[in-house]
TORKOL-4160 file (C-alpha; in steps of 0.2 Angstrom, whole numbers, padded with zeros to 4 digits, m for minus):
301
<pt num="1" X="m0072" Y="0073" Z="m0080"/>
<pt num="2" X="m0071" Y="0054" Z="m0081"/>
<pt num="3" X="m0055" Y="0054" Z="m0090"/>
<pt num="4" X="m0047" Y="0065" Z="m0077"/>
<pt num="5" X="m0052" Y="0052" Z="m0064"/>
<pt num="6" X="m0045" Y="0038" Z="m0074"/>
<pt num="7" X="m0027" Y="0044" Z="m0077"/>
<pt num="8" X="m0015" Y="0058" Z="m0078"/>
<pt num="9" X="m0009" Y="0065" Z="m0095"/>
<pt num="10" X="0009" Y="0058" Z="m0095"/>
<pt num="11" X="0021" Y="0046" Z="m0087"/>
<pt num="12" X="0026" Y="0058" Z="m0074"/>
<pt num="13" X="0009" Y="0060" Z="m0067"/>
<pt num="14" X="0005" Y="0042" Z="m0067"/>
<pt num="15" X="0020" Y="0039" Z="m0057"/>
<pt num="16" X="0014" Y="0053" Z="m0045"/>
<pt num="17" X="m0003" Y="0046" Z="m0044"/>
<pt num="18" X="0003" Y="0029" Z="m0039"/>
<pt num="19" X="0015" Y="0036" Z="m0026"/>
<pt num="20" X="0001" Y="0047" Z="m0018"/>
<pt num="21" X="m0011" Y="0032" Z="m0018"/>
<pt num="22" X="0001" Y="0020" Z="m0010"/>
<pt num="23" X="0007" Y="0033" Z="0003"/>
<pt num="24" X="m0011" Y="0036" Z="0009"/>
<pt num="25" X="m0012" Y="0017" Z="0013"/>
<pt num="26" X="0003" Y="0016" Z="0024"/>
<pt num="27" X="0001" Y="0021" Z="0042"/>
<pt num="28" X="0014" Y="0028" Z="0054"/>
<pt num="29" X="0012" Y="0012" Z="0064"/>
<pt num="30" X="0016" Y="0001" Z="0049"/>
<pt num="31" X="0033" Y="0008" Z="0047"/>
<pt num="32" X="0037" Y="0011" Z="0066"/>
<pt num="33" X="0034" Y="0029" Z="0067"/>
<pt num="34" X="0024" Y="0038" Z="0081"/>
<pt num="35" X="0007" Y="0044" Z="0077"/>
<pt num="36" X="0011" Y="0061" Z="0084"/>
<pt num="37" X="0000" Y="0073" Z="0093"/>
<pt num="38" X="m0016" Y="0080" Z="0086"/>
<pt num="39" X="m0027" Y="0076" Z="0072"/>
<pt num="40" X="m0019" Y="0070" Z="0056"/>
<pt num="41" X="m0027" Y="0078" Z="0041"/>
<pt num="42" X="m0017" Y="0066" Z="0029"/>
<pt num="43" X="m0023" Y="0048" Z="0027"/>
<pt num="44" X="m0007" Y="0037" Z="0029"/>
<pt num="45" X="0010" Y="0045" Z="0029"/>
<pt num="46" X="0014" Y="0063" Z="0026"/>
<pt num="47" X="0025" Y="0067" Z="0012"/>
<pt num="48" X="0039" Y="0072" Z="0024"/>
<pt num="49" X="0038" Y="0056" Z="0033"/>
<pt num="50" X="0039" Y="0046" Z="0017"/>
<pt num="51" X="0054" Y="0056" Z="0011"/>
<pt num="52" X="0063" Y="0053" Z="0027"/>
<pt num="53" X="0060" Y="0035" Z="0026"/>
<pt num="54" X="0066" Y="0034" Z="0008"/>
<pt num="55" X="0081" Y="0045" Z="0011"/>
<pt num="56" X="0076" Y="0059" Z="m0001"/>
<pt num="57" X="0072" Y="0077" Z="0002"/>
<pt num="58" X="0054" Y="0083" Z="0004"/>
<pt num="59" X="0056" Y="0094" Z="m0011"/>
<pt num="60" X="0062" Y="0080" Z="m0022"/>
<pt num="61" X="0048" Y="0069" Z="m0016"/>
<pt num="62" X="0035" Y="0082" Z="m0019"/>
<pt num="63" X="0041" Y="0085" Z="m0037"/>
<pt num="64" X="0040" Y="0066" Z="m0040"/>
<pt num="65" X="0022" Y="0066" Z="m0034"/>
<pt num="66" X="0017" Y="0082" Z="m0044"/>
<pt num="67" X="0025" Y="0075" Z="m0060"/>
<pt num="68" X="0039" Y="0088" Z="m0061"/>
<pt num="69" X="0053" Y="0076" Z="m0057"/>
<pt num="70" X="0052" Y="0062" Z="m0070"/>
<pt num="71" X="0069" Y="0052" Z="m0069"/>
<pt num="72" X="0071" Y="0044" Z="m0052"/>
<pt num="73" X="0086" Y="0033" Z="m0051"/>
<pt num="74" X="0084" Y="0014" Z="m0048"/>
<pt num="75" X="0091" Y="0016" Z="m0030"/>
<pt num="76" X="0077" Y="0030" Z="m0026"/>
<pt num="77" X="0064" Y="0018" Z="m0034"/>
<pt num="78" X="0070" Y="0004" Z="m0023"/>
<pt num="79" X="0070" Y="0015" Z="m0007"/>
<pt num="80" X="0052" Y="0022" Z="m0011"/>
<pt num="81" X="0046" Y="0004" Z="m0013"/>
<pt num="82" X="0054" Y="m0001" Z="0003"/>
<pt num="83" X="0046" Y="0014" Z="0012"/>
<pt num="84" X="0029" Y="0010" Z="0005"/>
<pt num="85" X="0030" Y="m0008" Z="0009"/>
<pt num="86" X="0027" Y="m0013" Z="m0009"/>
<pt num="87" X="0026" Y="m0032" Z="m0014"/>
<pt num="88" X="0035" Y="m0039" Z="m0029"/>
<pt num="89" X="0022" Y="m0036" Z="m0042"/>
<pt num="90" X="0020" Y="m0018" Z="m0035"/>
<pt num="91" X="0038" Y="m0015" Z="m0036"/>
<pt num="92" X="0039" Y="m0021" Z="m0054"/>
<pt num="93" X="0025" Y="m0009" Z="m0058"/>
<pt num="94" X="0034" Y="0006" Z="m0049"/>
<pt num="95" X="0049" Y="0002" Z="m0060"/>
<pt num="96" X="0039" Y="0002" Z="m0076"/>
<pt num="97" X="0031" Y="0019" Z="m0071"/>
<pt num="98" X="0048" Y="0026" Z="m0067"/>
<pt num="99" X="0054" Y="0021" Z="m0084"/>
<pt num="100" X="0039" Y="0028" Z="m0093"/>
<pt num="101" X="0041" Y="0044" Z="m0084"/>
<pt num="102" X="0059" Y="0045" Z="m0089"/>
<pt num="103" X="0053" Y="0044" Z="m0107"/>
<pt num="104" X="0041" Y="0058" Z="m0105"/>
<pt num="105" X="0025" Y="0049" Z="m0107"/>
<pt num="106" X="0017" Y="0032" Z="m0107"/>
<pt num="107" X="0024" Y="0018" Z="m0117"/>
<pt num="108" X="0023" Y="0018" Z="m0136"/>
<pt num="109" X="0005" Y="0015" Z="m0141"/>
<pt num="110" X="0004" Y="m0002" Z="m0150"/>
<pt num="111" X="m0010" Y="m0005" Z="m0161"/>
<pt num="112" X="m0024" Y="m0013" Z="m0151"/>
<pt num="113" X="m0029" Y="m0023" Z="m0165"/>
<pt num="114" X="m0013" Y="m0033" Z="m0163"/>
<pt num="115" X="m0020" Y="m0042" Z="m0148"/>
<pt num="116" X="m0037" Y="m0045" Z="m0156"/>
<pt num="117" X="m0034" Y="m0060" Z="m0168"/>
<pt num="118" X="m0032" Y="m0077" Z="m0160"/>
<pt num="119" X="m0019" Y="m0089" Z="m0168"/>
<pt num="120" X="m0027" Y="m0104" Z="m0177"/>
<pt num="121" X="m0016" Y="m0115" Z="m0166"/>
<pt num="122" X="m0023" Y="m0108" Z="m0150"/>
<pt num="123" X="m0040" Y="m0111" Z="m0156"/>
<pt num="124" X="m0036" Y="m0129" Z="m0159"/>
<pt num="125" X="m0029" Y="m0130" Z="m0142"/>
<pt num="126" X="m0045" Y="m0123" Z="m0134"/>
<pt num="127" X="m0055" Y="m0136" Z="m0144"/>
<pt num="128" X="m0043" Y="m0150" Z="m0139"/>
<pt num="129" X="m0044" Y="m0145" Z="m0120"/>
<pt num="130" X="m0063" Y="m0150" Z="m0119"/>
<pt num="131" X="m0071" Y="m0154" Z="m0107"/>
<pt num="132" X="m0060" Y="m0142" Z="m0098"/>
<pt num="133" X="m0067" Y="m0124" Z="m0099"/>
<pt num="134" X="m0055" Y="m0112" Z="m0107"/>
<pt num="135" X="m0054" Y="m0096" Z="m0116"/>
<pt num="136" X="m0043" Y="m0083" Z="m0123"/>
<pt num="137" X="m0044" Y="m0065" Z="m0117"/>
<pt num="138" X="m0035" Y="m0049" Z="m0123"/>
<pt num="139" X="m0025" Y="m0038" Z="m0112"/>
<pt num="140" X="m0041" Y="m0028" Z="m0107"/>
<pt num="141" X="m0050" Y="m0045" Z="m0105"/>
<pt num="142" X="m0061" Y="m0045" Z="m0121"/>
<pt num="143" X="m0066" Y="m0063" Z="m0124"/>
<pt num="144" X="m0058" Y="m0067" Z="m0140"/>
<pt num="145" X="m0060" Y="m0086" Z="m0141"/>
<pt num="146" X="m0068" Y="m0100" Z="m0131"/>
<pt num="147" X="m0073" Y="m0118" Z="m0130"/>
<pt num="148" X="m0091" Y="m0122" Z="m0125"/>
<pt num="149" X="m0087" Y="m0124" Z="m0107"/>
<pt num="150" X="m0077" Y="m0109" Z="m0106"/>
<pt num="151" X="m0092" Y="m0098" Z="m0112"/>
<pt num="152" X="m0106" Y="m0108" Z="m0102"/>
<pt num="153" X="m0096" Y="m0106" Z="m0086"/>
<pt num="154" X="m0099" Y="m0088" Z="m0086"/>
<pt num="155" X="m0117" Y="m0089" Z="m0085"/>
<pt num="156" X="m0127" Y="m0076" Z="m0095"/>
<pt num="157" X="m0112" Y="m0070" Z="m0105"/>
<pt num="158" X="m0118" Y="m0079" Z="m0121"/>
<pt num="159" X="m0134" Y="m0067" Z="m0120"/>
<pt num="160" X="m0122" Y="m0052" Z="m0124"/>
<pt num="161" X="m0117" Y="m0048" Z="m0142"/>
<pt num="162" X="m0099" Y="m0054" Z="m0146"/>
<pt num="163" X="m0092" Y="m0037" Z="m0146"/>
<pt num="164" X="m0098" Y="m0034" Z="m0128"/>
<pt num="165" X="m0091" Y="m0050" Z="m0121"/>
<pt num="166" X="m0077" Y="m0043" Z="m0109"/>
<pt num="167" X="m0073" Y="m0052" Z="m0093"/>
<pt num="168" X="m0071" Y="m0035" Z="m0083"/>
<pt num="169" X="m0088" Y="m0028" Z="m0090"/>
<pt num="170" X="m0096" Y="m0045" Z="m0086"/>
<pt num="171" X="m0091" Y="m0046" Z="m0067"/>
<pt num="172" X="m0096" Y="m0028" Z="m0064"/>
<pt num="173" X="m0111" Y="m0026" Z="m0074"/>
<pt num="174" X="m0120" Y="m0043" Z="m0077"/>
<pt num="175" X="m0133" Y="m0046" Z="m0064"/>
<pt num="176" X="m0128" Y="m0065" Z="m0063"/>
<pt num="177" X="m0109" Y="m0062" Z="m0060"/>
<pt num="178" X="m0111" Y="m0055" Z="m0042"/>
<pt num="179" X="m0119" Y="m0072" Z="m0037"/>
<pt num="180" X="m0110" Y="m0083" Z="m0049"/>
<pt num="181" X="m0093" Y="m0080" Z="m0040"/>
<pt num="182" X="m0093" Y="m0084" Z="m0022"/>
<pt num="183" X="m0078" Y="m0072" Z="m0019"/>
<pt num="184" X="m0085" Y="m0059" Z="m0030"/>
<pt num="185" X="m0075" Y="m0045" Z="m0021"/>
<pt num="186" X="m0059" Y="m0054" Z="m0024"/>
<pt num="187" X="m0063" Y="m0057" Z="m0042"/>
<pt num="188" X="m0067" Y="m0039" Z="m0046"/>
<pt num="189" X="m0051" Y="m0033" Z="m0037"/>
<pt num="190" X="m0041" Y="m0044" Z="m0048"/>
<pt num="191" X="m0049" Y="m0038" Z="m0064"/>
<pt num="192" X="m0046" Y="m0020" Z="m0059"/>
<pt num="193" X="m0028" Y="m0023" Z="m0054"/>
<pt num="194" X="m0025" Y="m0029" Z="m0072"/>
<pt num="195" X="m0032" Y="m0014" Z="m0080"/>
<pt num="196" X="m0024" Y="m0002" Z="m0068"/>
<pt num="197" X="m0007" Y="m0010" Z="m0072"/>
<pt num="198" X="m0010" Y="m0007" Z="m0090"/>
<pt num="199" X="m0016" Y="0011" Z="m0087"/>
<pt num="200" X="0000" Y="0015" Z="m0078"/>
<pt num="201" X="0011" Y="0013" Z="m0093"/>
<pt num="202" X="m0002" Y="0016" Z="m0107"/>
<pt num="203" X="m0015" Y="0028" Z="m0099"/>
<pt num="204" X="m0022" Y="0033" Z="m0116"/>
<pt num="205" X="m0022" Y="0016" Z="m0125"/>
<pt num="206" X="m0038" Y="0016" Z="m0135"/>
<pt num="207" X="m0042" Y="m0002" Z="m0131"/>
<pt num="208" X="m0042" Y="0003" Z="m0112"/>
<pt num="209" X="m0050" Y="0020" Z="m0111"/>
<pt num="210" X="m0067" Y="0016" Z="m0118"/>
<pt num="211" X="m0069" Y="0002" Z="m0106"/>
<pt num="212" X="m0063" Y="0011" Z="m0091"/>
<pt num="213" X="m0074" Y="0026" Z="m0094"/>
<pt num="214" X="m0089" Y="0015" Z="m0096"/>
<pt num="215" X="m0086" Y="0006" Z="m0080"/>
<pt num="216" X="m0082" Y="0022" Z="m0070"/>
<pt num="217" X="m0099" Y="0029" Z="m0076"/>
<pt num="218" X="m0109" Y="0013" Z="m0073"/>
<pt num="219" X="m0101" Y="0005" Z="m0057"/>
<pt num="220" X="m0098" Y="0013" Z="m0040"/>
<pt num="221" X="m0088" Y="m0003" Z="m0036"/>
<pt num="222" X="m0077" Y="0000" Z="m0050"/>
<pt num="223" X="m0074" Y="0018" Z="m0045"/>
<pt num="224" X="m0070" Y="0013" Z="m0027"/>
<pt num="225" X="m0057" Y="0000" Z="m0033"/>
<pt num="226" X="m0050" Y="0010" Z="m0047"/>
<pt num="227" X="m0045" Y="0024" Z="m0035"/>
<pt num="228" X="m0035" Y="0011" Z="m0024"/>
<pt num="229" X="m0021" Y="0009" Z="m0038"/>
<pt num="230" X="m0019" Y="m0010" Z="m0034"/>
<pt num="231" X="m0009" Y="m0019" Z="m0047"/>
<pt num="232" X="m0008" Y="m0037" Z="m0040"/>
<pt num="233" X="m0018" Y="m0049" Z="m0051"/>
<pt num="234" X="m0021" Y="m0067" Z="m0049"/>
<pt num="235" X="m0013" Y="m0080" Z="m0060"/>
<pt num="236" X="m0019" Y="m0097" Z="m0052"/>
<pt num="237" X="m0029" Y="m0103" Z="m0038"/>
<pt num="238" X="m0047" Y="m0110" Z="m0035"/>
<pt num="239" X="m0064" Y="m0102" Z="m0039"/>
<pt num="240" X="m0080" Y="m0107" Z="m0031"/>
<pt num="241" X="m0095" Y="m0105" Z="m0042"/>
<pt num="242" X="m0114" Y="m0104" Z="m0039"/>
<pt num="243" X="m0120" Y="m0108" Z="m0057"/>
<pt num="244" X="m0139" Y="m0106" Z="m0061"/>
<pt num="245" X="m0138" Y="m0122" Z="m0072"/>
<pt num="246" X="m0124" Y="m0132" Z="m0065"/>
<pt num="247" X="m0125" Y="m0129" Z="m0046"/>
<pt num="248" X="m0111" Y="m0125" Z="m0034"/>
<pt num="249" X="m0094" Y="m0132" Z="m0037"/>
<pt num="250" X="m0075" Y="m0127" Z="m0036"/>
<pt num="251" X="m0063" Y="m0127" Z="m0051"/>
<pt num="252" X="m0044" Y="m0124" Z="m0051"/>
<pt num="253" X="m0038" Y="m0112" Z="m0064"/>
<pt num="254" X="m0022" Y="m0106" Z="m0072"/>
<pt num="255" X="m0020" Y="m0090" Z="m0082"/>
<pt num="256" X="m0005" Y="m0091" Z="m0094"/>
<pt num="257" X="0002" Y="m0079" Z="m0107"/>
<pt num="258" X="0006" Y="m0088" Z="m0123"/>
<pt num="259" X="0023" Y="m0083" Z="m0132"/>
<pt num="260" X="0021" Y="m0072" Z="m0147"/>
<pt num="261" X="0003" Y="m0067" Z="m0144"/>
<pt num="262" X="0002" Y="m0049" Z="m0140"/>
<pt num="263" X="m0006" Y="m0046" Z="m0123"/>
<pt num="264" X="m0017" Y="m0062" Z="m0124"/>
<pt num="265" X="m0019" Y="m0074" Z="m0110"/>
<pt num="266" X="m0026" Y="m0092" Z="m0109"/>
<pt num="267" X="m0037" Y="m0095" Z="m0094"/>
<pt num="268" X="m0041" Y="m0113" Z="m0091"/>
<pt num="269" X="m0050" Y="m0122" Z="m0077"/>
<pt num="270" X="m0047" Y="m0140" Z="m0071"/>
<pt num="271" X="m0053" Y="m0154" Z="m0060"/>
<pt num="272" X="m0048" Y="m0172" Z="m0058"/>
<pt num="273" X="m0057" Y="m0185" Z="m0069"/>
<pt num="274" X="m0069" Y="m0195" Z="m0058"/>
<pt num="275" X="m0074" Y="m0181" Z="m0047"/>
<pt num="276" X="m0090" Y="m0172" Z="m0045"/>
<pt num="277" X="m0082" Y="m0156" Z="m0052"/>
<pt num="278" X="m0076" Y="m0165" Z="m0068"/>
<pt num="279" X="m0094" Y="m0171" Z="m0070"/>
<pt num="280" X="m0099" Y="m0153" Z="m0070"/>
<pt num="281" X="m0086" Y="m0149" Z="m0083"/>
<pt num="282" X="m0094" Y="m0163" Z="m0094"/>
<pt num="283" X="m0111" Y="m0155" Z="m0091"/>
<pt num="284" X="m0105" Y="m0138" Z="m0096"/>
<pt num="285" X="m0096" Y="m0145" Z="m0111"/>
<pt num="286" X="m0111" Y="m0154" Z="m0119"/>
<pt num="287" X="m0126" Y="m0145" Z="m0112"/>
<pt num="288" X="m0135" Y="m0134" Z="m0125"/>
<pt num="289" X="m0134" Y="m0115" Z="m0122"/>
<pt num="290" X="m0151" Y="m0109" Z="m0114"/>
<pt num="291" X="m0162" Y="m0100" Z="m0127"/>
<pt num="292" X="m0171" Y="m0089" Z="m0114"/>
<pt num="293" X="m0164" Y="m0072" Z="m0114"/>
<pt num="294" X="m0167" Y="m0071" Z="m0095"/>
<pt num="295" X="m0159" Y="m0083" Z="m0083"/>
<pt num="296" X="m0164" Y="m0086" Z="m0066"/>
<pt num="297" X="m0151" Y="m0080" Z="m0053"/>
<pt num="298" X="m0149" Y="m0092" Z="m0039"/>
<pt num="299" X="m0151" Y="m0086" Z="m0021"/>
<pt num="300" X="m0135" Y="m0089" Z="m0011"/>
<pt num="301" X="m0135" Y="m0087" Z="0007"/>
């Protein structure tokens, strides 16, 4: 079943799922171990190899992976992170999973509606940022509010009903998105990482489950990335777009989390005044939204 692919039933199994997935991605050579004779049936490290590297018994580690041990100490978590070569964001996620496992299940489920209402002051900020494209997204990346450029930048999204406007759904399922983003693969990895991070601590959150189940059913690319258990998102950088109306351009961007706004993020794009990129922003800000329901997808080579 789709839900079984998506997550385990409690905090312990989410911890085990993450450990198992990350263990499969570390090779003996990565940690200075010999490959050994014969064919390895296990991708990545064997359980006994990881247990030895982390300084725990194979029995204890096996119980962790199977969700039967749910209270690893901070020192064990740190040792596992070191053995798995986790980066900072991944270590923080592992700590969250361990804390949830110790509580016996995922984090307390907040009402999803708490993160669906945009503060009036934030909406004023969006309007005041024009012509810089900007929008507010929920923790599952529903598009909650936007200024004109923030919507038109995501070409074709305006054709969807407001209740369907979700950034993750857009990048995986809208036909324009694959061409719009030059680094589409990197874009989808970042989107999945944000959802996977949330799923680790709130696997049954109602604002998450429906979206994930839909994408597991409709997108093989989502299935492929979901099973990797990546939890590293992107908060700033540069994105290159091949826009059907505005051409090819690159914008800098920042993703910020406003204080006191449950799970929401402000995503804003920037370019220096006087540049060709700034001229594109002016065009996106004032250009009428196309009335045709079908937009031509540019051919990018």
